[in-house]
Residue, then its C-alpha position, 0 to 999 in steps of 0.5 A: m936419310k938427311r936432306q941436303s942444304l942448297i950448298q950441298k946440292a950444288f957440290f953434289l951437282k959438281k959430280v954430275k956429268p951434265f953439270s960438272d963444268l959449271d961454276l958455283n954460281l951456276l951450280l947454286a942456281v941449278a940446285d935451287k931448281l931441284h926438287y928432293d924425293e925420297y922413294d922406298q925400296k921396290e917403289r917405282v919412280f915412273a913406269v912405261n907410257q907414263a907421261a914425262n915431266r922430270m928428270y932424276i939425279i940419284v943422291d943415294g941408293i940404287v935405281e933399276i931400269l927396266d925395259s918394257s918386258m920388265r927385264t932389268r936393263w941397267e942399275l944406276t947409283e949415286t950421280d947417275f941420272f935418268g928420265d932426261e931423254s923424255l923431256f927433250n922428245e916429249q914422249p911418254r917413258h919407254y922404260t920403267a924405273i924402280c927403286k932396289q933400296d931406299t933411294q933419294l932423288l933430286a929431280l928437275s922439272r921439264s921447264h926447270l931443265l930448259s931454264v937451266i939450259s937457256e941460262c947455260p947451254s954447256v948443260a945442253v952440250s954436256l947432255l948431247q955428248i953423253y948421248a952421242q958417246e952412248l949410242p944406241c940411246r941411253f935406256k932405249p929398247q933395242 
């Protein structure tokens, strides 16, 4: 799998809901803060109770979201994102994320996400709208 250039990351972000309304200059600034990660099939991105310090955006692959009893709750694919809610509430992860196939992710740290939000509050508004539409909270145990 080939890594994306800065401009490719920026155009990719345009397809990701919280970032879709940003102009190219802001997308480039966000893209510059993203870290590229590769995971193998069946590799765990994070587990329940693990400290949260990054959110992830799927570039390619499938990530399975499992509840605390390890039952599949969701399957996420390209342009889906996860792990963001723990960055805001500063709580440990309450679900496990495992790759169902070789997967490419873009990761954004808590400090970089907060920096993006301070530069562009519309990202925070977009995340809030997503949470409001998907109540009960995204990936929260029911």
